[in-house]
C-alpha positions, -999 to +999 in steps of 0.1 A: +673+735+392+679+730+353+695+759+335+681+771+302+701+767+274+709+803+270+719+804+310+742+777+297+757+798+270+761+825+295+778+806+323+804+785+298+811+824+275+813+845+305+852+833+314+856+838+279+843+876+273+834+902+295+812+917+267+777+909+275+762+923+239+788+894+226+778+866+243+737+878+234+749+880+199+763+845+198+735+832+218+711+843+190+732+835+166+734+796+175+694+801+186+687+815+151+704+787+132+690+756+151+657+773+150+654+770+113+626+760+097+636+725+079+655+717+109+639+685+128+659+671+145+697+686+139+680+716+163+681+733+202+670+696+218+703+679+200+726+704+218+708+702+252+708+663+250+746+662+240+755+687+271+736+668+296+752+636+282+789+653+292+778+669+323+789+637+347+815+638+321+832+671+321+862+656+351+869+631+327+879+657+301+915+670+294+895+702+281+858+709+285+852+738+278+867+739+237+847+704+241+810+723+249+822+749+223+822+722+197+789+710+212+773+742+205+785+751+170+787+715+154+759+719+138+752+752+133+752+750+093+731+724+080+722+719+047+712+677+042+723+687+005+760+700+014+789+683+024+803+709+039+785+719+069+810+702+093+840+730+077+812+759+077+804+753+109+838+752+123+847+780+108+815+800+120+833+789+154+864+801+144+850+836+132+831+838+168+859+828+192+883+849+176+866+874+196+870+859+228+897+855+253+897+819+237+934+808+227+943+805+191+949+767+198+920+760+214+898+780+186+919+755+160+911+726+184+872+733+188+869+735+149+891+701+146+863+686+173+835+699+147+855+687+120+854+652+130+817+650+135+816+647+097+815+609+096+813+589+129+820+556+107+856+568+101+883+557+119+891+586+147+928+592+163+930+568+192+938+584+227+917+612+221+895+609+251+875+642+245+874+637+209+851+601+213+836+615+244+821+639+219+812+621+189+800+591+218+773+623+230+765+628+192+758+592+185+737+589+220+703+587+198+713+555+184+710+537+215+680+555+227+645+534+233+626+525+204+603+548+207+627+581+207+650+561+182+622+562+157+611+595+167+652+606+158+648+582+121+613+597+111+629+631+121+658+630+098+640+618+070+622+653+069+655+670+072+658+653+036+622+657+022+638+675-008+660+639-018+631+614-038+628+579-014+646+556-034+676+580-031+674+583+005+667+550+011+703+536-009+717+566+013+704+557+046+708+521+040+744+526+038+747+546+068+734+522+085+750+494+074+784+511+084+774+515+115+766+477+119+797+473+106+818+487+132+834+466+160+819+494+179+792+519+180+804+538+209+843+546+209+842+555+253+832+533+281+809+561+295+786+553+264+794+517+255+764+505+279+739+522+248+758+496+224+734+466+224+704+490+223+720+508+194+724+474+172+690+469+180+677+501+164+701+503+140+692+469+128+653+474+129+660+504+108+677+487+082+651+455+078+623+486+073+639+500+045+647+465+036+608+456+033+598+490+026+580+488+056+595+527+067 
């Protein structure tokens, strides 16, 4: 039976705190953040998709608890017009996790992972499997079937509704071109199978913007 997101949260947090009210309040805080009206893609379904993508790979992670916590908090603060979302999300994770038994070092590791989701096109530390799997799970939508990818692209545009089309077009094309210029979109073998579809999707969206068909 598929667990609800709240059940997954409880399962993850119970070993870290016996305080049921803290666990409940933590989930409510996350739920309320991801359910904000301006969220179209960066919402709870995205969190579920990431967690489920990592489920069969948990044994490959050095610290599965830390990685899953990073998934939960990585987009908790999301304002398309700000550039400090990841830093603010990391700080919220620190504040909440300080109330649990998670060690200071592991709390900082959660924050580090969150902060590294800021720009997936930047070089990432080598030989960090946990980080690479987290980032690849975050990008799995790029390699999704065509219909799912276009739904994602439209949802992201909705999140940037306040940005004029001419500015969004320029910025979005820049992002797409950066991804296409990477040697690999995905860093791990587990997700590398999505690479061909991801490149097809990225090229198709880029061409749509260039030809004013989006």
